C-alpha positions in Angstrom: 9.5 5.1 30.6 9.7 2.4 28.3 11.1 2.6 24.8 8.6 1.9 21.7 9.0 -1.5 20.6 11.5 -1.6 17.6 9.5 -3.5 14.9 6.9 -1.6 13.0 4.1 -2.7 10.8 3.0 -1.0 7.9 0.0 -1.7 5.4 0.8 -2.0 1.7 -0.3 1.8 1.1 2.5 2.9 3.5 0.1 3.4 6.5 1.7 2.8 9.8 -0.6 0.7 11.9 1.4 -1.0 15.0 4.8 -1.5 16.6 5.5 -4.9 18.2 8.4 -6.3 20.4 8.9 -9.2 18.4 8.9 -10.0 14.8 6.6 -13.0 15.0 3.9 -10.7 16.5 4.3 -8.5 13.3 3.8 -11.7 11.2 0.6 -12.4 12.8 -0.6 -8.8 11.9 0.3 -9.4 8.4 -1.2 -12.6 8.2 -4.2 -11.1 9.4 -4.1 -8.0 6.9 -3.6 -10.4 3.9 -2.1 -7.5 2.0 0.7 -8.0 -0.4 3.1 -5.3 -0.1 2.5 -4.9 3.7 5.8 -4.7 5.5 7.7 -5.1 8.9 10.3 -2.7 9.4 13.2 -2.1 11.8 12.2 1.3 13.0 10.3 3.4 10.5 12.5 3.1 7.5 14.5 -0.3 7.2 12.1 -2.8 5.5 12.7 -6.4 7.0 9.9 -8.3 5.3 7.7 -7.5 2.4 4.4 -9.8 2.3 4.1 -11.4 -0.9 7.8 -10.8 -2.0 9.5 -12.4 0.9 6.6 -14.9 1.3 3.5 -15.4 2.9 3.4 -14.8 6.8 0.4 -16.8 7.2 2.3 -19.9 6.4 4.9 -19.8 9.1 5.3 -16.9 11.7 8.5 -18.7 12.8 9.9 -18.3 9.2 9.1 -14.6 9.2 10.8 -14.1 12.7 13.8 -16.0 11.4 14.2 -14.3 8.0 13.8 -10.9 9.8 16.4 -11.8 12.5 18.8 -12.9 9.9 18.5 -9.9 7.9 19.3 -7.3 10.6 22.0 -9.0 12.5 
């Protein structure tokens, strides 16, 4: 059985909505949500990106992925 993807996407109100294998996919979800305060997390606790604080995911999915990978390595 495969493991759950490590990146988790949460709405601004804290509701868990998705897990993704690549942070860029999480950025796409955040862009679609368009909610300041929505997050991409490593696991369920470590926040790696906060929409509106770290930037706007809709501007560049690549930038979101680069920032996230830089923070967790």
